[in-house]
Phi, psi and omega in degrees: 000130180298147180303316186293332178289311175308314188297316184302326179291336179268352196299318186300312180290329175293317176300318185288321179293328179296315183299317176306315179289321181300306177304334188234056182291154179222136186290172181309130183067001176239031182278041181304301183290332174292310182298312176309312176301320181290314181297325176295316182289328179286319181296322177294335179277351184079027181260136191281129178268145179266154178278128178219134180272077179201146184282341184230156185087157188220150165226128182231150181236133170248120181265122183292160173295337185232155179295150173166197188296155171242122184253125181259130169258113183245122173223151183260166186229355181281160186251186181240141177291061189230133176286127178282141183226035180275333183084002186295156179291333176259022179300156179319139176251005181255114191296135184061013177232136181201164178264066188284352181250359179085007180301329172309319181289324173306308186302320184285322173297316176303315182296318183280338171295319173307304184308310189287316180291334177299322182286347183244018180299332179291337180268357181271124171262085181142188189229158177233127171251133176252121177243119175255112191262133175273165167058049168287316197304312182283350177074024182227000183299316176306315174297317176305316177296315179297326172296329184273001173108008182305313185283350175267356175293148177241148001286153179291164177281136168265326176222143172239141175221163182184185177211173169217139180297157190215097183291349177281348187239140185301148176292142185090001173234160171233163177220155183191180171203161167280152179082208186295119187256321181219161179285152165277161185227146170237134176262118185257145172227120182246121177245122181257119187245129187232214176220117185285173172164192190286138181301336185280347190229056188298335188288343177266008179243175163237110193270102181290337175292316180294318175302319179291319181304311182293317181298312185301326175289313187289330176297332182288347177291346185293321184306317187255346187241353181245341184254156166285147180299328179278357171242083177293154180229143168235132176232106191234135171247122187247003173212139175218128181227132173180139179070165187229335189236153180284342181245027184222136174273120190272175182283329196212146163239140174235132184239141179235142180196187183224146168242134185237138180216155180256349197225139180294326181295324168301316181302311183286326178301316184297310190298318183295319178296321180301312178298321184294306182292330173296308187306311194283325174295317182295315175301317174299338185251007175073021183247175172242136180235140184227141177246128175241140171263112188271344179172159187202148170233148184281163170300152182263119193240112177284126169297133183292322178291322179293320176300316172308323182282326170303312181292328176294320171300313180288329173295323184298313189262338183253333190115151179294335180277006187250014179234128177252130173255117187297143177281318186238143180288160179275146179278354171301167183226152180208137185277010163303340176301323180297326186297318188289350169289346182249342178196160178288166177171198179193150172245135171246164181261138182247123184301142180225006186271156166212204186290340176289122179302335179293344182271001185241015192273348175108162177289156185062013174268118181305340186244008177290138177245125178271133174285114183288000176281354175291328186303310187295322185289326180289324182291315179302311178304310188290320174294323177293319173307306178307306176308315176304319191277328196252345182268182188322119173080356185255006184267081184288159175286000000 
């Protein structure tokens, strides 16, 4: 039986299990039931679980009949603190929590890649590691798995591959590019300290709110005056807090935001500029400013050879018209990039859109509806990729 035909026979079961996870989403580091479900399914398929010192997340290994490379398929499993508003019959049953980023789909795709490859392990020259990662949304789950011993497992990963749902692309298609695929991100905290007092007497105060307003406009000059036009940066501030009364100037304002870059040199230059401008603006307004980096991720950089092999696999199982190569990278971020610091690899985007406008609303949108036919497509591409690489004549250096 052709691989795609076998996957189609599993589609009803895959969708049913995806809906089970969708109805029972769990936040980052709280994916206990999801982890239990995945472990049970893996063990029932005879797949070996690997030891990790963490309560959520799973790593499993499929050992081929003959020696060869080890390919890691990594997918995330956590949900978001978003109240679902799709109106679906299988909508989230957890108040204020939903799989608005499609990680339930990711989990089922990785699970069925594992099941199919386990059935074919006698034909593999090499190994397949399946990693179900917790806590992608706060961008520290990959590091948590590494601290728990993931990269100390043997055999080590030679290649890591994965996917992410993409509401801008039709279901049944994938999209990707060589080189920079997604941005690195720095989570920023800027604290402005002034001198509070009565709103009627601002001359006796040092106003951190006025300083913050001026600073936010000045920092945006980094985008056009600190960067080359061909090396873009995105600087967004999503939280600003200070004061409680309309007639009082507070002592302090706190601003939270993100800096996204695609090149290491831009990251360093932009962080220096943020610190310099913050210091100068605050000094000019008689305030004090402090910039903290609260967390960061490297850019996601796709290996060219791995991309070529994924495209070949997608052509085989989906058709040559179902692959789109991006001209530009995405300014979004994913801690899949942390895995790429240990081995080469690539992530591609999996189309989830259809004719329903609700399927194109975008990730992290409470009303977005994912086309579930994407599950079969994702399983097919990743499974075919592994078979191409690890079966007879496919174990390239």
